[in-house]
N, C-alpha and C positions, 0 to 999 in steps of 0.2 A: 868655644871648644871645651871649656870646663863643664858647661852644662851637659854636653853630650856624654862626657866621661862620668859625671855624677849620676846621670840617668842610667847609664850602663851598669854602674856599680850597684845602684839601688835595685834594679831589676835582677841582677845576678844574685844578690843576697836574697831577694824574694823567691827566686826560683829554687835556691838551695833550701830555704825554709819549707816550701811546699813539697819538694821531693822528699825531705825527711819525714814530713807528715804522711805522705803516701806510703813510704817505707814502713812506718809504724802500723799501718792498716793491713799490710800484706799478709801477715800471719793469719789473721782472722779471715781474710778473703780466701786464703789457701785452705784453712780448716773447713770453712763452710762451702767451699768450691763455688763461690760466687762467680768466678771467672767462667766456669762451665755453664752456669745458669744464664749468663749473659751472652752465650754463644761463641766464646773464644776457645781456641784450640788448646791453650795452656795459660798458666798464670804469667808466663813470660810474654806471651802475645798480648794478654790483657794489660800488663803494666807498660809494655812498649807503646801500644796504640793509645792508651788513655792518659799516660803520664810521661811518656818519652823516656822511660827507664830502660837501661840496658840489662842484659842477662846477668852480668856481674853485679849490678846494683840489687837486683832481685835476690840473687843467691846470698849476697852479704846480708840483706835485710832479714831473710828467713833464717840464716845461720845465727845471727846475733840474737834473735828472739829465742831460738831453740837453746842456745847456750845459756841464756839468762834463766830460762824455765828450768 
């Protein structure tokens, strides 16, 4: 049972890491409209289908980067 829990925790941490990495790329993807070039209807659709990100996650990522700039 401990192995299953440890595995779950490991994958959960990994998922969080990769979602943060994806979030950091979103402003550039938005600026260059890469989502449009790849045939998606919006950056939200792009992020949801390719990274499993919610609208709120996308909004937060874009807001944070704009606030920092």
